Each structure stands twice: as C-alpha cells, then as structure tokens.
Z-matrix of the N, CA and C atoms (Angstrom, degrees):
N
C 1 1.398
C 2 1.633 1 105.51
N 3 1.324 2 110.02 1 138.45
C 4 1.478 3 122.57 2 177.71
C 5 1.537 4 107.64 3 -77.59
N 6 1.256 5 114.42 4 125.29
C 7 1.510 6 120.67 5 177.42
C 8 1.468 7 113.03 6 -144.58
N 9 1.271 8 115.66 7 80.03
C 10 1.540 9 119.93 8 -176.58
C 11 1.480 10 107.57 9 -67.82
N 12 1.287 11 112.55 10 160.42
C 13 1.487 12 122.30 11 178.26
C 14 1.555 13 106.20 12 -85.20
N 15 1.277 14 118.58 13 161.36
C 16 1.565 15 119.82 14 175.45
C 17 1.456 16 109.37 15 -48.66
N 18 1.477 17 114.69 16 -51.69
C 19 1.407 18 121.85 17 -174.54
C 20 1.566 19 109.15 18 -53.48
N 21 1.448 20 114.71 19 -48.67
C 22 1.448 21 121.09 20 -175.73
C 23 1.561 22 110.35 21 -57.89
N 24 1.306 23 114.62 22 -41.51
C 25 1.472 24 120.68 23 -178.38
C 26 1.454 25 112.02 24 -66.00
N 27 1.364 26 115.63 25 -43.76
C 28 1.510 27 118.98 26 177.51
C 29 1.459 28 111.74 27 -68.77
N 30 1.247 29 120.70 28 -42.78
C 31 1.538 30 121.21 29 174.19
C 32 1.507 31 113.54 30 -63.33
N 33 1.298 32 117.47 31 -30.71
C 34 1.550 33 119.17 32 -179.73
C 35 1.518 34 106.34 33 -66.38
N 36 1.391 35 117.02 34 -53.51
C 37 1.494 36 121.80 35 -178.25
C 38 1.556 37 110.61 36 -58.03
N 39 1.350 38 112.58 37 -47.51
C 40 1.502 39 117.31 38 -178.15
C 41 1.547 40 110.41 39 -61.41
N 42 1.313 41 110.92 40 -42.87
C 43 1.551 42 114.27 41 179.33
C 44 1.571 43 114.00 42 -61.66
N 45 1.317 44 109.28 43 -48.49
C 46 1.518 45 121.06 44 -178.31
C 47 1.561 46 108.61 45 -52.26
N 48 1.389 47 113.69 46 -50.29
C 49 1.495 48 120.70 47 179.71
C 50 1.474 49 109.73 48 -65.60
N 51 1.386 50 124.34 49 -45.93
C 52 1.367 51 128.00 50 175.86
C 53 1.647 52 112.46 51 -52.79
N 54 1.285 53 112.69 52 -42.97
C 55 1.422 54 117.15 53 -173.31
C 56 1.629 55 108.42 54 -75.55
N 57 1.448 56 114.73 55 -32.68
C 58 1.400 57 121.42 56 -178.27
C 59 1.622 58 107.60 57 -72.40
N 60 1.326 59 114.31 58 -39.51
C 61 1.497 60 114.91 59 176.71
C 62 1.505 61 113.18 60 -72.43
N 63 1.301 62 117.81 61 -23.80
C 64 1.536 63 119.58 62 174.26
C 65 1.331 64 110.80 63 -84.25
N 66 1.236 65 130.26 64 -2.48
C 67 1.437 66 136.01 65 -168.83
C 68 1.472 67 115.93 66 56.69
N 69 1.338 68 114.55 67 32.15
C 70 1.473 69 116.23 68 174.21
C 71 1.562 70 111.34 69 -81.63
N 72 1.273 71 115.64 70 164.02
C 73 1.431 72 124.70 71 -176.33
C 74 1.689 73 103.38 72 -64.95
N 75 1.237 74 115.37 73 141.93
C 76 1.422 75 123.47 74 174.00
C 77 1.512 76 116.90 75 -116.72
N 78 1.289 77 118.58 76 141.99
C 79 1.380 78 121.29 77 165.11
C 80 1.469 79 113.12 78 -67.43
N 81 1.274 80 122.35 79 159.68
C 82 1.480 81 129.74 80 -174.05
C 83 1.526 82 106.18 81 -51.21
N 84 1.260 83 118.48 82 -53.25
C 85 1.445 84 120.62 83 -176.09
C 86 1.464 85 115.66 84 -67.92
N 87 1.285 86 112.97 85 -34.84
C 88 1.493 87 119.24 86 168.03
C 89 1.506 88 115.19 87 -61.45
N 90 1.265 89 118.00 88 -37.39
C 91 1.426 90 123.87 89 -179.91
C 92 1.518 91 108.34 90 -68.34
N 93 1.296 92 113.56 91 -37.80
C 94 1.546 93 118.26 92 -177.49
C 95 1.573 94 103.21 93 -72.27
N 96 1.276 95 117.77 94 -42.49
C 97 1.523 96 120.36 95 -172.69
C 98 1.611 97 104.00 96 -65.43
N 99 1.420 98 116.22 97 -45.45
C 100 1.349 99 117.46 98 -173.91
C 101 1.627 100 113.22 99 -66.38
N 102 1.387 101 110.97 100 -30.45
C 103 1.449 102 112.07 101 172.84
C 104 1.503 103 114.62 102 -65.14
N 105 1.262 104 119.02 103 -38.43
C 106 1.446 105 122.78 104 178.15
C 107 1.573 106 110.50 105 -67.02
N 108 1.366 107 111.48 106 -39.28
C 109 1.494 108 116.36 107 -179.47
C 110 1.538 109 107.51 108 -61.36
N 111 1.406 110 111.37 109 -44.00
C 112 1.448 111 109.74 110 -175.95
C 113 1.509 112 113.03 111 -62.47
N 114 1.315 113 121.63 112 -17.90
C 115 1.347 114 127.08 113 177.28
C 116 1.537 115 112.27 114 -74.73
N 117 1.228 116 113.62 115 -12.58
C 118 1.534 117 119.01 116 -170.82
C 119 1.546 118 110.27 117 -127.65
N 120 1.329 119 116.28 118 67.69
C 121 1.499 120 120.06 119 179.05
C 122 1.528 121 116.06 120 -57.32
N 123 1.392 122 112.79 121 -20.07
C 124 1.451 123 113.43 122 179.39
C 125 1.559 124 116.46 123 -67.29
N 126 1.353 125 113.70 124 -10.78
C 127 1.372 126 121.65 125 -177.39
C 128 1.536 127 118.49 126 -113.54
N 129 1.378 128 109.60 127 -0.82
C 130 1.505 129 117.61 128 -179.29
C 131 1.479 130 109.90 129 -56.75
N 132 1.208 131 119.20 130 -40.66
C 133 1.670 132 120.76 131 -175.47
C 134 1.463 133 104.25 132 -69.77
N 135 1.292 134 125.28 133 -39.10
C 136 1.504 135 131.09 134 175.95
C 137 1.533 136 109.58 135 -55.83
N 138 1.307 137 115.79 136 -50.23
C 139 1.476 138 122.71 137 -175.82
C 140 1.501 139 110.32 138 -80.05
N 141 1.313 140 126.59 139 -12.61
C 142 1.377 141 125.51 140 176.13
C 143 1.607 142 114.46 141 -78.10
N 144 1.290 143 116.78 142 -16.33
C 145 1.388 144 125.19 143 -179.14
C 146 1.478 145 112.08 144 -118.55
N 147 1.397 146 118.20 145 83.41
C 148 1.521 147 122.24 146 -174.22
C 149 1.565 148 108.27 147 -54.47
N 150 1.300 149 116.53 148 -52.75
C 151 1.540 150 119.21 149 -178.52
C 152 1.399 151 112.56 150 -53.22
N 153 1.324 152 120.71 151 -44.20
C 154 1.492 153 117.42 152 -174.63
C 155 1.558 154 108.23 153 -79.79
N 156 1.321 155 119.80 154 -26.37
C 157 1.412 156 122.20 155 172.93
C 158 1.550 157 110.37 156 -61.94
N 159 1.272 158 114.99 157 -45.70
C 160 1.519 159 120.73 158 -174.20
C 161 1.613 160 104.61 159 -63.01
N 162 1.292 161 112.42 160 -41.94
C 163 1.513 162 115.83 161 -173.78
C 164 1.513 163 112.59 162 -82.11
N 165 1.332 164 121.75 163 -16.98
C 166 1.412 165 118.33 164 -173.22
C 167 1.560 166 114.10 165 -78.48
N 168 1.276 167 117.28 166 144.90
C 169 1.508 168 126.78 167 172.57
C 170 1.517 169 107.78 168 -84.64
N 171 1.285 170 117.73 169 110.15
C 172 1.454 171 128.79 170 175.58
C 173 1.542 172 107.45 171 -95.79
N 174 1.278 173 121.71 172 35.63
C 175 1.422 174 119.02 173 -178.11
C 176 1.516 175 119.88 174 -64.83
N 177 1.256 176 121.55 175 -172.03
C 178 1.447 177 125.86 176 -175.24
C 179 1.630 178 113.30 177 -51.34
N 180 1.354 179 105.24 178 -35.65
C 181 1.539 180 111.68 179 -177.08
C 182 1.405 181 113.97 180 -87.28
N 183 1.203 182 123.44 181 -1.59
C 184 1.515 183 124.31 182 -175.56
C 185 1.569 184 109.88 183 -63.68
N 186 1.256 185 114.51 184 129.49
C 187 1.633 186 115.65 185 175.51
C 188 1.402 187 111.12 186 -65.07
N 189 1.272 188 113.64 187 130.64
C 190 1.484 189 119.65 188 -178.94
C 191 1.451 190 113.05 189 88.51
N 192 1.153 191 124.85 190 -6.06
C 193 1.464 192 127.99 191 -178.27
C 194 1.637 193 114.10 192 80.96
N 195 1.295 194 112.50 193 -163.80
C 196 1.377 195 119.45 194 177.05
C 197 1.489 196 112.85 195 -100.54
N 198 1.271 197 117.98 196 106.81
C 199 1.512 198 118.00 197 -174.69
C 200 1.482 199 113.13 198 -63.77
N 201 1.428 200 114.16 199 -28.88
C 202 1.513 201 112.39 200 -171.66
C 203 1.555 202 107.84 201 -83.32
N 204 1.410 203 119.97 202 -29.57
C 205 1.336 204 117.91 203 168.96
C 206 1.583 205 116.08 204 -66.37
N 207 1.285 206 114.31 205 -39.01
C 208 1.420 207 120.58 206 179.61
C 209 1.535 208 108.95 207 -61.49
N 210 1.350 209 115.81 208 -53.79
C 211 1.428 210 123.87 209 -175.35
C 212 1.662 211 106.84 210 -66.71
N 213 1.267 212 121.03 211 -29.02
C 214 1.468 213 120.51 212 175.29
C 215 1.542 214 110.86 213 -69.85
N 216 1.266 215 113.37 214 -34.93
C 217 1.490 216 118.27 215 178.88
C 218 1.558 217 111.59 216 -66.49
N 219 1.420 218 109.43 217 -38.66
C 220 1.504 219 114.93 218 173.89
C 221 1.540 220 115.24 219 -55.47
N 222 1.447 221 104.31 220 -45.87
C 223 1.535 222 108.76 221 179.87
C 224 1.500 223 113.25 222 -71.58
N 225 1.414 224 118.59 223 -33.49
C 226 1.426 225 114.60 224 177.98
C 227 1.633 226 112.05 225 -62.47
N 228 1.285 227 108.26 226 -45.99
C 229 1.575 228 115.61 227 175.49
C 230 1.459 229 113.91 228 -50.71
N 231 1.402 230 110.42 229 -50.32
C 232 1.471 231 112.74 230 -177.16
C 233 1.499 232 114.29 231 -67.05
N 234 1.325 233 114.21 232 -33.85
C 235 1.553 234 117.37 233 177.57
C 236 1.604 235 106.28 234 -75.51
N 237 1.236 236 122.86 235 -31.51
C 238 1.493 237 123.45 236 170.66
C 239 1.485 238 114.39 237 -56.09
N 240 1.366 239 106.62 238 -51.64
C 241 1.538 240 111.03 239 -179.78
C 242 1.587 241 114.61 240 -66.77
N 243 1.478 242 108.48 241 -31.07
C 244 1.482 243 110.18 242 178.57
C 245 1.545 244 114.10 243 -65.08
N 246 1.265 245 116.84 244 -29.69
C 247 1.513 246 122.56 245 -179.59
C 248 1.507 247 114.27 246 -102.85
N 249 1.332 248 111.50 247 -5.66
C 250 1.533 249 122.31 248 -170.89
C 251 1.531 250 111.41 249 48.68
N 252 1.399 251 116.78 250 54.75
C 253 1.433 252 124.41 251 176.49
C 254 1.511 253 108.29 252 -125.62
N 255 1.354 254 124.30 253 126.48
C 256 1.423 255 117.85 254 -7.18
C 257 1.568 256 114.66 255 -65.79
N 258 1.346 257 117.56 256 155.23
C 259 1.398 258 123.44 257 -168.26
C 260 1.606 259 107.05 258 -61.66
N 261 1.316 260 115.92 259 125.52
C 262 1.390 261 128.09 260 -176.49
C 263 1.509 262 119.30 261 108.13
N 264 1.372 263 109.83 262 -11.72
C 265 1.437 264 116.49 263 -174.80
C 266 1.643 265 112.22 264 -65.69
N 267 1.358 266 109.85 265 -35.65
C 268 1.514 267 111.52 266 177.57
C 269 1.508 268 111.93 267 -59.48
N 270 1.362 269 114.94 268 -47.13
C 271 1.437 270 118.47 269 -174.85
C 272 1.462 271 112.89 270 -65.50
N 273 1.394 272 113.43 271 -41.20
C 274 1.605 273 117.06 272 176.30
C 275 1.379 274 111.36 273 -66.79
N 276 1.306 275 126.92 274 -36.84
C 277 1.376 276 126.32 275 174.39
C 278 1.546 277 113.60 276 -61.99
N 279 1.288 278 112.64 277 -48.24
C 280 1.421 279 121.28 278 -173.05
C 281 1.659 280 108.70 279 -66.82
N 282 1.368 281 115.48 280 -33.73
C 283 1.487 282 120.49 281 173.23
C 284 1.437 283 110.72 282 -72.48
N 285 1.309 284 121.59 283 -41.13
C 286 1.443 285 128.35 284 172.87
C 287 1.579 286 107.21 285 -55.38
N 288 1.269 287 116.35 286 -48.45
C 289 1.507 288 120.42 287 -174.30
C 290 1.653 289 106.42 288 -59.62
N 291 1.389 290 111.19 289 -46.87
C 292 1.449 291 114.37 290 179.93
C 293 1.498 292 111.93 291 -60.01
N 294 1.339 293 115.11 292 -44.41
C 295 1.503 294 122.00 293 176.48
C 296 1.500 295 116.61 294 -57.26
N 297 1.333 296 110.83 295 -40.45
C 298 1.655 297 116.68 296 178.21
C 299 1.423 298 114.50 297 -89.60
N 300 1.355 299 116.97 298 -16.09
C 301 1.482 300 121.13 299 177.65
C 302 1.563 301 110.48 300 86.57
N 303 1.317 302 115.38 301 9.25
C 304 1.433 303 119.09 302 178.81
C 305 1.542 304 116.31 303 -166.52
N 306 1.388 305 112.37 304 138.67
C 307 1.441 306 110.50 305 179.84
C 308 1.431 307 116.11 306 -67.89
N 309 1.396 308 114.03 307 -27.65
C 310 1.508 309 121.43 308 178.26
C 311 1.511 310 108.51 309 -60.32
N 312 1.384 311 117.08 310 -48.63
C 313 1.470 312 119.56 311 179.65
C 314 1.495 313 113.76 312 -63.65
N 315 1.313 314 112.86 313 -31.98
C 316 1.429 315 121.18 314 -178.87
C 317 1.613 316 110.51 315 -64.30
N 318 1.371 317 107.81 316 -49.66
C 319 1.425 318 117.32 317 178.03
C 320 1.631 319 113.48 318 -55.94
N 321 1.278 320 111.88 319 -37.94
C 322 1.439 321 118.42 320 178.88
C 323 1.407 322 113.81 321 -65.72
N 324 1.370 323 117.68 322 -35.76
C 325 1.468 324 121.04 323 174.97
C 326 1.475 325 109.60 324 -74.22
N 327 1.297 326 120.35 325 -42.13
C 328 1.520 327 122.29 326 -179.90
C 329 1.557 328 105.89 327 -64.41
N 330 1.275 329 123.78 328 -32.81
C 331 1.382 330 124.39 329 176.81
C 332 1.489 331 112.90 330 -58.72
N 333 1.307 332 114.97 331 -37.00
C 334 1.537 333 117.96 332 -179.51
C 335 1.531 334 107.24 333 -66.42
N 336 1.362 335 114.13 334 -38.71
C 337 1.520 336 113.75 335 175.44
C 338 1.489 337 112.59 336 -69.86
N 339 1.280 338 121.55 337 -39.98
C 340 1.380 339 125.00 338 -179.07
C 341 1.562 340 109.81 339 -64.04
N 342 1.348 341 114.53 340 -41.92
C 343 1.476 342 120.03 341 -179.07
C 344 1.582 343 107.99 342 -63.86
N 345 1.317 344 116.60 343 -45.26
C 346 1.458 345 125.16 344 -176.41
C 347 1.544 346 108.42 345 -61.14
N 348 1.333 347 114.97 346 -45.75
C 349 1.558 348 121.29 347 173.73
C 350 1.495 349 110.71 348 -50.41
N 351 1.331 350 111.92 349 -58.75
C 352 1.426 351 119.91 350 -176.11
C 353 1.531 352 112.49 351 -59.01
N 354 1.250 353 117.12 352 -44.75
C 355 1.519 354 122.40 353 175.29
C 356 1.540 355 112.95 354 -56.87
N 357 1.417 356 111.61 355 -49.82
C 358 1.550 357 115.47 356 177.74
C 359 1.478 358 113.91 357 -59.21
N 360 1.317 359 115.21 358 -39.70
C 361 1.403 360 119.78 359 178.60
C 362 1.539 361 111.71 360 -65.30
N 363 1.232 362 114.70 361 -47.43
C 364 1.566 363 116.36 362 177.02
C 365 1.489 364 113.01 363 -61.56
N 366 1.331 365 117.49 364 -43.55
C 367 1.427 366 121.77 365 178.92
C 368 1.546 367 112.15 366 -61.52
N 369 1.273 368 115.70 367 -40.67
C 370 1.511 369 120.77 368 -176.67
C 371 1.632 370 112.51 369 -89.86
N 372 1.362 371 112.93 370 1.20
C 373 1.463 372 118.42 371 -175.11
C 374 1.588 373 112.76 372 49.33
N 375 1.347 374 115.78 373 48.39
C 376 1.429 375 119.31 374 -178.97
C 377 1.593 376 110.46 375 -137.00
N 378 1.212 377 118.17 376 172.06
C 379 1.449 378 115.75 377 -175.01
C 380 1.615 379 108.39 378 -76.83
N 381 1.373 380 115.23 379 156.75
C 382 1.480 381 116.80 380 -178.56
C 383 1.541 382 111.93 381 -59.72
N 384 1.282 383 118.59 382 140.55
C 385 1.461 384 125.34 383 176.11
C 386 1.456 385 111.42 384 -92.34
N 387 1.421 386 113.99 385 97.82
C 388 1.475 387 117.44 386 -178.51
C 389 1.434 388 115.27 387 -66.33
N 390 1.505 389 116.37 388 -25.10
C 391 1.363 390 118.38 389 -178.14
C 392 1.588 391 111.36 390 -71.60
N 393 1.405 392 112.51 391 -39.56
C 394 1.425 393 116.86 392 173.31
C 395 1.442 394 118.74 393 -60.23
N 396 1.378 395 115.63 394 -35.90
C 397 1.469 396 125.13 395 179.14
C 398 1.570 397 106.51 396 -66.51
N 399 1.316 398 114.84 397 -49.76
C 400 1.476 399 122.19 398 -177.23
C 401 1.574 400 107.97 399 -58.82
N 402 1.333 401 113.71 400 -46.78
C 403 1.406 402 119.37 401 -178.97
C 404 1.547 403 115.02 402 -59.79
N 405 1.401 404 114.59 403 -39.43
C 406 1.490 405 120.01 404 177.49
C 407 1.532 406 107.34 405 -68.70
N 408 1.243 407 122.67 406 -40.59
C 409 1.557 408 121.13 407 -178.56
C 410 1.508 409 103.92 408 -69.84
N 411 1.334 410 121.39 409 -42.46
C 412 1.518 411 118.73 410 -179.46
C 413 1.534 412 113.60 411 -61.93
N 414 1.419 413 117.19 412 -34.80
C 415 1.343 414 121.00 413 -179.47
C 416 1.665 415 109.17 414 -67.76
N 417 1.238 416 116.36 415 -39.57
C 418 1.365 417 124.04 416 173.22
C 419 1.483 418 115.31 417 -60.73
N 420 1.375 419 111.40 418 -45.70
C 421 1.553 420 116.07 419 176.42
C 422 1.460 421 117.17 420 -68.11
N 423 1.223 422 117.14 421 -26.09
C 424 1.554 423 124.68 422 -176.62
C 425 1.482 424 112.65 423 -98.89
N 426 1.383 425 115.24 424 -11.73
C 427 1.512 426 118.39 425 176.32
C 428 1.450 427 111.75 426 88.15
N 429 1.403 428 118.02 427 -2.63
C 430 1.503 429 117.65 428 179.98
C 431 1.538 430 108.79 429 -92.26
N 432 1.369 431 112.03 430 83.64
C 433 1.453 432 119.82 431 -175.99
C 434 1.481 433 115.47 432 -92.58
N 435 1.244 434 120.16 433 13.84
C 436 1.494 435 124.86 434 -171.54
C 437 1.582 436 112.44 435 -62.20
N 438 1.387 437 121.02 436 -22.25
C 439 1.375 438 123.79 437 -170.63
C 440 1.486 439 106.81 438 -103.56
N 441 1.275 440 125.57 439 -5.80
C 442 1.497 441 128.31 440 -179.54
C 443 1.447 442 110.02 441 -88.82
C-alpha cells in the first residue's frame, strides 16, 4: 500500500505546481494535481514555496484550511471516478456535476461525504464504509438530501 509521509505529499503538490508553472512536462498524476491546483488560486503562494509548505502547520485553525488535504481529496475522488470504485461513484459525481454546473463544485460536495465516511470510520475504529459514502454522494446528486 502506498502511504506517503506528510512531507512527501506536500513536496509532490509543490513540485507538480512548479513544473506546471514552468511549462515542464508532467506525469499524468502531476497533470491531474496541477489542474486541481489551478482551480484554487488562493493556495498558489503556499504551493510556490515548498520549504515553507513542508514546515507550516495547517492545523484545524489554519486560515483557509489545509490545501494538501483538500487537494488530496480532489485526487482521491478523481481516481475513484476513473476506476469507478466504489462502483457507481463515477455516475454519481457526473450527475452531481451536471446538477451543480461544475465538476469542481461536485467534488467539493463529494468531499463532504468522503470526509464524513472517514470521520465515522475513525470514530468507530472500523474500516471506511464505501456504501455509505456512495449513498451520500448519490443523495446529493439526485437531490434527496433528507438523510444528510
């Protein structure tokens, strides 16, 4: 299982952004990351200084949140949709994107479901419930929000 350290994650995103800004060739995952970074200009300065980004504490009280957690969630959802795992997530996110008028907005809603699933799993000391995550995204995609 791939389990990069916090520093490796931060250096990956900073490196991908630096390469994109310099017009250098990108690997597929770097291109995907750079695309999501481009959608978040509020973090461009953070990503421009890898040493500062590695050293910074993006704790709960950090203004603007943790860009690396946020961008990692964008990548996770992109990868989930790419392989349709959990099965049905691609269709649910695509429908949500049509409802919201943007893939970016759909990702942000899916992130809420993903974050809730991970928090629930952590709190209950059990594996993440992919079915609950998918159901949450599907409810948002279809407008049946009564259970959320």
